N, CA, C and O atoms as a Tripos MOL2 file, in Angstrom:
@<TRIPOS>MOLECULE
protein
  224   223    56     0     0
PROTEIN
NO_CHARGES

@<TRIPOS>ATOM
      1 N         -79.1820  -37.8560   93.3810 N.3       1 MET1
      2 CA        -79.8210  -38.5270   94.4890 C.3       1 MET1
      3 C         -79.0010  -38.2620   95.7570 C.2       1 MET1
      4 O         -77.7750  -38.3770   95.7320 O.2       1 MET1
      5 N         -79.6630  -37.9100   96.8640 N.am      2 PRO2
      6 CA        -78.9220  -37.6680   98.1050 C.3       2 PRO2
      7 C         -78.3040  -38.9500   98.6470 C.2       2 PRO2
      8 O         -78.8130  -40.0500   98.4300 O.2       2 PRO2
      9 N         -77.2060  -38.7790   99.3510 N.am      3 GLU3
     10 CA        -76.5150  -39.9160   99.9610 C.3       3 GLU3
     11 C         -76.2220  -39.6070  101.4250 C.2       3 GLU3
     12 O         -76.0990  -38.4500  101.8260 O.2       3 GLU3
     13 N         -76.1150  -40.6570  102.1940 N.am      4 LEU4
     14 CA        -75.6800  -40.5670  103.5820 C.3       4 LEU4
     15 C         -74.3000  -41.2080  103.6360 C.2       4 LEU4
     16 O         -74.1220  -42.3530  103.2200 O.2       4 LEU4
     17 N         -73.3230  -40.4630  104.1540 N.am      5 VAL5
     18 CA        -71.9410  -40.9460  104.1710 C.3       5 VAL5
     19 C         -71.4770  -41.0530  105.6180 C.2       5 VAL5
     20 O         -71.6000  -40.1050  106.3930 O.2       5 VAL5
     21 N         -70.9460  -42.2120  105.9690 N.am      6 PHE6
     22 CA        -70.4410  -42.4710  107.3120 C.3       6 PHE6
     23 C         -68.9190  -42.4420  107.2940 C.2       6 PHE6
     24 O         -68.2810  -43.0000  106.4010 O.2       6 PHE6
     25 N         -68.3530  -41.7800  108.2980 N.am      7 PHE7
     26 CA        -66.9050  -41.7120  108.4600 C.3       7 PHE7
     27 C         -66.5150  -42.2540  109.8260 C.2       7 PHE7
     28 O         -67.2580  -42.1180  110.7980 O.2       7 PHE7
     29 N         -65.3510  -42.8650  109.8870 N.am      8 ARG8
     30 CA        -64.7770  -43.3020  111.1640 C.3       8 ARG8
     31 C         -63.3150  -42.8930  111.1500 C.2       8 ARG8
     32 O         -62.5330  -43.3210  110.3010 O.2       8 ARG8
     33 N         -62.9690  -42.0480  112.1220 N.am      9 ARG9
     34 CA        -61.5980  -41.5380  112.2270 C.3       9 ARG9
     35 C         -61.1320  -40.9040  110.9200 C.2       9 ARG9
     36 O         -59.9880  -41.0880  110.5040 O.2       9 ARG9
     37 N         -62.0280  -40.1570  110.2780 N.am     10 GLY10
     38 CA        -61.6800  -39.4440  109.0680 C.3      10 GLY10
     39 C         -61.7360  -40.2510  107.7840 C.2      10 GLY10
     40 O         -61.5280  -39.6960  106.7050 O.2      10 GLY10
     41 N         -62.0140  -41.5620  107.8710 N.am     11 GLU11
     42 CA        -62.0790  -42.4080  106.6840 C.3      11 GLU11
     43 C         -63.5240  -42.7790  106.3900 C.2      11 GLU11
     44 O         -64.2800  -43.1360  107.2930 O.2      11 GLU11
     45 N         -63.8940  -42.6940  105.1460 N.am     12 GLU12
     46 CA        -65.2360  -43.1110  104.7450 C.3      12 GLU12
     47 C         -65.3680  -44.6200  104.8790 C.2      12 GLU12
     48 O         -64.5360  -45.3700  104.3690 O.2      12 GLU12
     49 N         -66.4220  -45.0660  105.5720 N.am     13 VAL13
     50 CA        -66.6300  -46.5080  105.7500 C.3      13 VAL13
     51 C         -67.9110  -47.0120  105.0950 C.2      13 VAL13
     52 O         -68.0590  -48.2110  104.8570 O.2      13 VAL13
     53 N         -68.8420  -46.0940  104.8020 N.am     14 LEU14
     54 CA        -70.1020  -46.5340  104.2040 C.3      14 LEU14
     55 C         -70.7500  -45.3550  103.4950 C.2      14 LEU14
     56 O         -70.7500  -44.2340  104.0030 O.2      14 LEU14
     57 N         -71.3010  -45.6200  102.3220 N.am     15 ARG15
     58 CA        -72.0370  -44.6010  101.5530 C.3      15 ARG15
     59 C         -73.3340  -45.2570  101.0940 C.2      15 ARG15
     60 O         -73.3190  -46.3020  100.4430 O.2      15 ARG15
     61 N         -74.4630  -44.6270  101.4450 N.am     16 VAL16
     62 CA        -75.7760  -45.2060  101.1380 C.3      16 VAL16
     63 C         -76.6140  -44.1680  100.4000 C.2      16 VAL16
     64 O         -76.7530  -43.0330  100.8580 O.2      16 VAL16
     65 N         -77.1690  -44.5600   99.2600 N.am     17 ALA17
     66 CA        -78.0930  -43.6930   98.5310 C.3      17 ALA17
     67 C         -79.4280  -43.6800   99.2730 C.2      17 ALA17
     68 O         -79.9340  -44.7310   99.6670 O.2      17 ALA17
     69 N         -79.9900  -42.4970   99.4600 N.am     18 LEU18
     70 CA        -81.2770  -42.3500  100.1340 C.3      18 LEU18
     71 C         -82.3740  -42.4310   99.0710 C.2      18 LEU18
     72 O         -82.7960  -41.4190   98.5120 O.2      18 LEU18
     73 N         -82.8220  -43.6490   98.8100 N.am     19 GLU19
     74 CA        -83.7200  -43.9300   97.6960 C.3      19 GLU19
     75 C         -85.1960  -43.8650   98.0630 C.2      19 GLU19
     76 O         -86.0470  -43.7610   97.1800 O.2      19 GLU19
     77 N         -85.5090  -43.9230   99.3480 N.am     20 ARG20
     78 CA        -86.9120  -43.9400   99.7760 C.3      20 ARG20
     79 C         -87.2100  -42.7390  100.6430 C.2      20 ARG20
     80 O         -86.2920  -42.0780  101.1290 O.2      20 ARG20
     81 N         -88.4810  -42.4490  100.8430 N.am     21 GLN21
     82 CA        -88.8750  -41.3080  101.6700 C.3      21 GLN21
     83 C         -88.5610  -41.5300  103.1400 C.2      21 GLN21
     84 O         -88.2960  -40.5700  103.8640 O.2      21 GLN21
     85 N         -88.5870  -42.7740  103.5920 N.am     22 ARG22
     86 CA        -88.3150  -43.0790  105.0070 C.3      22 ARG22
     87 C         -87.3210  -44.2260  105.0800 C.2      22 ARG22
     88 O         -87.5190  -45.2800  104.4750 O.2      22 ARG22
     89 N         -86.2500  -44.0040  105.8320 N.am     23 MET23
     90 CA        -85.2530  -45.0480  106.0470 C.3      23 MET23
     91 C         -84.9010  -45.0880  107.5250 C.2      23 MET23
     92 O         -84.7140  -44.0500  108.1590 O.2      23 MET23
     93 N         -84.8120  -46.3140  108.0730 N.am     24 VAL24
     94 CA        -84.5140  -46.5080  109.4900 C.3      24 VAL24
     95 C         -83.0810  -46.9960  109.6330 C.2      24 VAL24
     96 O         -82.6430  -47.9000  108.9210 O.2      24 VAL24
     97 N         -82.3520  -46.3770  110.5750 N.am     25 LEU25
     98 CA        -80.9860  -46.7720  110.8960 C.3      25 LEU25
     99 C         -80.9690  -47.3970  112.2780 C.2      25 LEU25
    100 O         -81.6640  -46.9320  113.1810 O.2      25 LEU25
    101 N         -80.1870  -48.4390  112.4470 N.am     26 GLY26
    102 CA        -80.0540  -49.0800  113.7530 C.3      26 GLY26
    103 C         -79.2740  -50.3610  113.6360 C.2      26 GLY26
    104 O         -78.7650  -50.6880  112.5640 O.2      26 GLY26
    105 N         -79.1720  -51.1000  114.7410 N.am     27 ARG27
    106 CA        -78.3980  -52.3420  114.7100 C.3      27 ARG27
    107 C         -79.2390  -53.5770  114.4130 C.2      27 ARG27
    108 O         -78.6840  -54.6570  114.2100 O.2      27 ARG27
    109 N         -80.5750  -53.4450  114.3800 N.am     28 ALA28
    110 CA        -81.4390  -54.5840  114.0540 C.3      28 ALA28
    111 C         -81.2790  -54.9560  112.5780 C.2      28 ALA28
    112 O         -81.1100  -54.0850  111.7240 O.2      28 ALA28
    113 N         -81.3330  -56.2340  112.2930 N.am     29 GLN29
    114 CA        -81.1260  -56.7160  110.9290 C.3      29 GLN29
    115 C         -82.2180  -56.2730  109.9620 C.2      29 GLN29
    116 O         -82.0030  -56.2870  108.7500 O.2      29 GLN29
    117 N         -83.3900  -55.8800  110.4710 N.am     30 ASP30
    118 CA        -84.4650  -55.4550  109.5790 C.3      30 ASP30
    119 C         -84.4410  -53.9520  109.2870 C.2      30 ASP30
    120 O         -85.3330  -53.4470  108.6050 O.2      30 ASP30
    121 N         -83.4470  -53.2390  109.7870 N.am     31 CYS31
    122 CA        -83.3060  -51.8050  109.4870 C.3      31 CYS31
    123 C         -82.8440  -51.6340  108.0370 C.2      31 CYS31
    124 O         -82.2450  -52.5370  107.4530 O.2      31 CYS31
    125 N         -83.1270  -50.4820  107.4790 N.am     32 ASP32
    126 CA        -82.6830  -50.1920  106.1170 C.3      32 ASP32
    127 C         -81.1690  -50.0270  106.0550 C.2      32 ASP32
    128 O         -80.5300  -50.4430  105.0880 O.2      32 ASP32
    129 N         -80.6020  -49.4190  107.0920 N.am     33 ILE33
    130 CA        -79.1590  -49.2500  107.2100 C.3      33 ILE33
    131 C         -78.7540  -49.8340  108.5540 C.2      33 ILE33
    132 O         -79.1140  -49.3000  109.6030 O.2      33 ILE33
    133 N         -78.0030  -50.9340  108.5210 N.am     34 VAL34
    134 CA        -77.6020  -51.6380  109.7440 C.3      34 VAL34
    135 C         -76.2390  -51.1380  110.1950 C.2      34 VAL34
    136 O         -75.2790  -51.1290  109.4250 O.2      34 VAL34
    137 N         -76.1680  -50.7190  111.4680 N.am     35 ILE35
    138 CA        -74.9280  -50.2510  112.0720 C.3      35 ILE35
    139 C         -74.6030  -51.2150  113.2220 C.2      35 ILE35
    140 O         -75.2000  -51.1270  114.2950 O.2      35 ILE35
    141 N         -73.6630  -52.1290  112.9970 N.am     36 PRO36
    142 CA        -73.3740  -53.1640  113.9890 C.3      36 PRO36
    143 C         -72.5060  -52.6460  115.1390 C.2      36 PRO36
    144 O         -71.3070  -52.9200  115.2010 O.2      36 PRO36
    145 N         -73.1240  -51.9060  116.0310 N.am     37 ASP37
    146 CA        -72.4160  -51.3350  117.1720 C.3      37 ASP37
    147 C         -73.3220  -51.4520  118.3910 C.2      37 ASP37
    148 O         -74.4830  -51.0500  118.3200 O.2      37 ASP37
    149 N         -72.8300  -51.9920  119.5100 N.am     38 PRO38
    150 CA        -73.6790  -52.1700  120.6900 C.3      38 PRO38
    151 C         -74.1790  -50.8550  121.2950 C.2      38 PRO38
    152 O         -75.1310  -50.8670  122.0750 O.2      38 PRO38
    153 N         -73.5600  -49.7280  120.9530 N.am     39 HIS39
    154 CA        -74.0000  -48.4260  121.4600 C.3      39 HIS39
    155 C         -75.1600  -47.8480  120.6510 C.2      39 HIS39
    156 O         -75.7410  -46.8330  121.0340 O.2      39 HIS39
    157 N         -75.4940  -48.4920  119.5350 N.am     40 VAL40
    158 CA        -76.5870  -48.0430  118.6740 C.3      40 VAL40
    159 C         -77.8360  -48.8450  119.0370 C.2      40 VAL40
    160 O         -77.7680  -50.0620  119.2070 O.2      40 VAL40
    161 N         -78.9710  -48.1650  119.1540 N.am     41 SER41
    162 CA        -80.2370  -48.8400  119.4530 C.3      41 SER41
    163 C         -80.6570  -49.7270  118.2930 C.2      41 SER41
    164 O         -80.1650  -49.5790  117.1750 O.2      41 SER41
    165 N         -81.5780  -50.6580  118.5710 N.am     42 ARG42
    166 CA        -82.0680  -51.5340  117.4980 C.3      42 ARG42
    167 C         -82.6560  -50.7060  116.3590 C.2      42 ARG42
    168 O         -82.3840  -50.9660  115.1870 O.2      42 ARG42
    169 N         -83.4550  -49.7180  116.7080 N.am     43 GLN43
    170 CA        -83.9510  -48.7500  115.7320 C.3      43 GLN43
    171 C         -83.5590  -47.3800  116.2600 C.2      43 GLN43
    172 O         -84.2760  -46.7840  117.0630 O.2      43 GLN43
    173 N         -82.4380  -46.8950  115.8110 N.am     44 HIS44
    174 CA        -81.8270  -45.7020  116.3900 C.3      44 HIS44
    175 C         -82.4820  -44.4100  115.9080 C.2      44 HIS44
    176 O         -82.7390  -43.5110  116.7080 O.2      44 HIS44
    177 N         -82.7530  -44.3130  114.6190 N.am     45 LEU45
    178 CA        -83.4120  -43.1190  114.0940 C.3      45 LEU45
    179 C         -84.0060  -43.4120  112.7390 C.2      45 LEU45
    180 O         -83.6480  -44.3850  112.0760 O.2      45 LEU45
    181 N         -84.9230  -42.5480  112.3410 N.am     46 ALA46
    182 CA        -85.5150  -42.6340  111.0140 C.3      46 ALA46
    183 C         -85.2260  -41.3380  110.2770 C.2      46 ALA46
    184 O         -85.3280  -40.2520  110.8470 O.2      46 ALA46
    185 N         -84.8670  -41.4570  109.0190 N.am     47 LEU47
    186 CA        -84.6840  -40.3110  108.1340 C.3      47 LEU47
    187 C         -85.9510  -40.1720  107.3050 C.2      47 LEU47
    188 O         -86.4120  -41.1380  106.6970 O.2      47 LEU47
    189 N         -86.5070  -38.9840  107.2820 N.am     48 LEU48
    190 CA        -87.6970  -38.7220  106.4910 C.3      48 LEU48
    191 C         -87.3580  -37.6560  105.4580 C.2      48 LEU48
    192 O         -87.0210  -36.5240  105.8080 O.2      48 LEU48
    193 N         -87.4490  -38.0250  104.1840 N.am     49 LEU49
    194 CA        -87.1170  -37.1180  103.0890 C.3      49 LEU49
    195 C         -88.4170  -36.6130  102.4610 C.2      49 LEU49
    196 O         -89.3010  -37.4030  102.1300 O.2      49 LEU49
    197 N         -88.5260  -35.2900  102.2990 N.am     50 ASP50
    198 CA        -89.7400  -34.7500  101.6810 C.3      50 ASP50
    199 C         -89.4560  -34.0280  100.3680 C.2      50 ASP50
    200 O         -90.3040  -33.2810   99.8800 O.2      50 ASP50
    201 N         -88.2930  -34.2380   99.7990 N.am     51 GLY51
    202 CA        -87.9530  -33.6060   98.5300 C.3      51 GLY51
    203 C         -87.0790  -32.3850   98.6580 C.2      51 GLY51
    204 O         -86.2570  -32.1220   97.7800 O.2      51 GLY51
    205 N         -87.2340  -31.6190   99.7440 N.am     52 THR52
    206 CA        -86.4250  -30.4180   99.9220 C.3      52 THR52
    207 C         -85.6090  -30.4640  101.2080 C.2      52 THR52
    208 O         -84.6590  -29.6970  101.3650 O.2      52 THR52
    209 N         -85.9660  -31.3460  102.1180 N.am     53 ARG53
    210 CA        -85.2360  -31.4110  103.3900 C.3      53 ARG53
    211 C         -85.2620  -32.8340  103.9350 C.2      53 ARG53
    212 O         -86.0190  -33.6840  103.4670 O.2      53 ARG53
    213 N         -84.4330  -33.0670  104.9150 N.am     54 CYS54
    214 CA        -84.3390  -34.3610  105.5770 C.3      54 CYS54
    215 C         -84.5970  -34.1420  107.0620 C.2      54 CYS54
    216 O         -83.9180  -33.3450  107.7100 O.2      54 CYS54
    217 N         -85.5750  -34.8500  107.5910 N.am     55 LEU55
    218 CA        -85.8990  -34.7590  109.0200 C.3      55 LEU55
    219 C         -85.4170  -36.0260  109.7120 C.2      55 LEU55
    220 O         -85.5260  -37.1180  109.1550 O.2      55 LEU55
    221 N         -84.8850  -35.8860  110.9200 N.am     56 LEU56
    222 CA        -84.4420  -37.0390  111.7010 C.3      56 LEU56
    223 C         -85.4510  -37.3310  112.7740 C.2      56 LEU56
    224 O         -85.2730  -38.2690  113.5510 O.2      56 LEU56
@<TRIPOS>BOND
     1     1     2 1
     2     2     3 1
     3     3     4 2
     4     3     5 am
     5     5     6 1
     6     6     7 1
     7     7     8 2
     8     7     9 am
     9     9    10 1
    10    10    11 1
    11    11    12 2
    12    11    13 am
    13    13    14 1
    14    14    15 1
    15    15    16 2
    16    15    17 am
    17    17    18 1
    18    18    19 1
    19    19    20 2
    20    19    21 am
    21    21    22 1
    22    22    23 1
    23    23    24 2
    24    23    25 am
    25    25    26 1
    26    26    27 1
    27    27    28 2
    28    27    29 am
    29    29    30 1
    30    30    31 1
    31    31    32 2
    32    31    33 am
    33    33    34 1
    34    34    35 1
    35    35    36 2
    36    35    37 am
    37    37    38 1
    38    38    39 1
    39    39    40 2
    40    39    41 am
    41    41    42 1
    42    42    43 1
    43    43    44 2
    44    43    45 am
    45    45    46 1
    46    46    47 1
    47    47    48 2
    48    47    49 am
    49    49    50 1
    50    50    51 1
    51    51    52 2
    52    51    53 am
    53    53    54 1
    54    54    55 1
    55    55    56 2
    56    55    57 am
    57    57    58 1
    58    58    59 1
    59    59    60 2
    60    59    61 am
    61    61    62 1
    62    62    63 1
    63    63    64 2
    64    63    65 am
    65    65    66 1
    66    66    67 1
    67    67    68 2
    68    67    69 am
    69    69    70 1
    70    70    71 1
    71    71    72 2
    72    71    73 am
    73    73    74 1
    74    74    75 1
    75    75    76 2
    76    75    77 am
    77    77    78 1
    78    78    79 1
    79    79    80 2
    80    79    81 am
    81    81    82 1
    82    82    83 1
    83    83    84 2
    84    83    85 am
    85    85    86 1
    86    86    87 1
    87    87    88 2
    88    87    89 am
    89    89    90 1
    90    90    91 1
    91    91    92 2
    92    91    93 am
    93    93    94 1
    94    94    95 1
    95    95    96 2
    96    95    97 am
    97    97    98 1
    98    98    99 1
    99    99   100 2
   100    99   101 am
   101   101   102 1
   102   102   103 1
   103   103   104 2
   104   103   105 am
   105   105   106 1
   106   106   107 1
   107   107   108 2
   108   107   109 am
   109   109   110 1
   110   110   111 1
   111   111   112 2
   112   111   113 am
   113   113   114 1
   114   114   115 1
   115   115   116 2
   116   115   117 am
   117   117   118 1
   118   118   119 1
   119   119   120 2
   120   119   121 am
   121   121   122 1
   122   122   123 1
   123   123   124 2
   124   123   125 am
   125   125   126 1
   126   126   127 1
   127   127   128 2
   128   127   129 am
   129   129   130 1
   130   130   131 1
   131   131   132 2
   132   131   133 am
   133   133   134 1
   134   134   135 1
   135   135   136 2
   136   135   137 am
   137   137   138 1
   138   138   139 1
   139   139   140 2
   140   139   141 am
   141   141   142 1
   142   142   143 1
   143   143   144 2
   144   143   145 am
   145   145   146 1
   146   146   147 1
   147   147   148 2
   148   147   149 am
   149   149   150 1
   150   150   151 1
   151   151   152 2
   152   151   153 am
   153   153   154 1
   154   154   155 1
   155   155   156 2
   156   155   157 am
   157   157   158 1
   158   158   159 1
   159   159   160 2
   160   159   161 am
   161   161   162 1
   162   162   163 1
   163   163   164 2
   164   163   165 am
   165   165   166 1
   166   166   167 1
   167   167   168 2
   168   167   169 am
   169   169   170 1
   170   170   171 1
   171   171   172 2
   172   171   173 am
   173   173   174 1
   174   174   175 1
   175   175   176 2
   176   175   177 am
   177   177   178 1
   178   178   179 1
   179   179   180 2
   180   179   181 am
   181   181   182 1
   182   182   183 1
   183   183   184 2
   184   183   185 am
   185   185   186 1
   186   186   187 1
   187   187   188 2
   188   187   189 am
   189   189   190 1
   190   190   191 1
   191   191   192 2
   192   191   193 am
   193   193   194 1
   194   194   195 1
   195   195   196 2
   196   195   197 am
   197   197   198 1
   198   198   199 1
   199   199   200 2
   200   199   201 am
   201   201   202 1
   202   202   203 1
   203   203   204 2
   204   203   205 am
   205   205   206 1
   206   206   207 1
   207   207   208 2
   208   207   209 am
   209   209   210 1
   210   210   211 1
   211   211   212 2
   212   211   213 am
   213   213   214 1
   214   214   215 1
   215   215   216 2
   216   215   217 am
   217   217   218 1
   218   218   219 1
   219   219   220 2
   220   219   221 am
   221   221   222 1
   222   222   223 1
   223   223   224 2
@<TRIPOS>SUBSTRUCTURE
     1 MET1         2 RESIDUE 1 A MET
     2 PRO2         6 RESIDUE 1 A PRO
     3 GLU3        10 RESIDUE 1 A GLU
     4 LEU4        14 RESIDUE 1 A LEU
     5 VAL5        18 RESIDUE 1 A VAL
     6 PHE6        22 RESIDUE 1 A PHE
     7 PHE7        26 RESIDUE 1 A PHE
     8 ARG8        30 RESIDUE 1 A ARG
     9 ARG9        34 RESIDUE 1 A ARG
    10 GLY10       38 RESIDUE 1 A GLY
    11 GLU11       42 RESIDUE 1 A GLU
    12 GLU12       46 RESIDUE 1 A GLU
    13 VAL13       50 RESIDUE 1 A VAL
    14 LEU14       54 RESIDUE 1 A LEU
    15 ARG15       58 RESIDUE 1 A ARG
    16 VAL16       62 RESIDUE 1 A VAL
    17 ALA17       66 RESIDUE 1 A ALA
    18 LEU18       70 RESIDUE 1 A LEU
    19 GLU19       74 RESIDUE 1 A GLU
    20 ARG20       78 RESIDUE 1 A ARG
    21 GLN21       82 RESIDUE 1 A GLN
    22 ARG22       86 RESIDUE 1 A ARG
    23 MET23       90 RESIDUE 1 A MET
    24 VAL24       94 RESIDUE 1 A VAL
    25 LEU25       98 RESIDUE 1 A LEU
    26 GLY26      102 RESIDUE 1 A GLY
    27 ARG27      106 RESIDUE 1 A ARG
    28 ALA28      110 RESIDUE 1 A ALA
    29 GLN29      114 RESIDUE 1 A GLN
    30 ASP30      118 RESIDUE 1 A ASP
    31 CYS31      122 RESIDUE 1 A CYS
    32 ASP32      126 RESIDUE 1 A ASP
    33 ILE33      130 RESIDUE 1 A ILE
    34 VAL34      134 RESIDUE 1 A VAL
    35 ILE35      138 RESIDUE 1 A ILE
    36 PRO36      142 RESIDUE 1 A PRO
    37 ASP37      146 RESIDUE 1 A ASP
    38 PRO38      150 RESIDUE 1 A PRO
    39 HIS39      154 RESIDUE 1 A HIS
    40 VAL40      158 RESIDUE 1 A VAL
    41 SER41      162 RESIDUE 1 A SER
    42 ARG42      166 RESIDUE 1 A ARG
    43 GLN43      170 RESIDUE 1 A GLN
    44 HIS44      174 RESIDUE 1 A HIS
    45 LEU45      178 RESIDUE 1 A LEU
    46 ALA46      182 RESIDUE 1 A ALA
    47 LEU47      186 RESIDUE 1 A LEU
    48 LEU48      190 RESIDUE 1 A LEU
    49 LEU49      194 RESIDUE 1 A LEU
    50 ASP50      198 RESIDUE 1 A ASP
    51 GLY51      202 RESIDUE 1 A GLY
    52 THR52      206 RESIDUE 1 A THR
    53 ARG53      210 RESIDUE 1 A ARG
    54 CYS54      214 RESIDUE 1 A CYS
    55 LEU55      218 RESIDUE 1 A LEU
    56 LEU56      222 RESIDUE 1 A LEU
């Protein structure tokens, strides 16, 4: 299963399995992956998985 891995200053801080075809990242609490940073939009981006590639 594909994973999304976040690093900060070279250290891994979060690892998330990409279990669904569409996942939304952002700082809003209803996002699939919440990034608590004021520089991140409420809904910053969506990942769309189609089995062979990932679109942002």
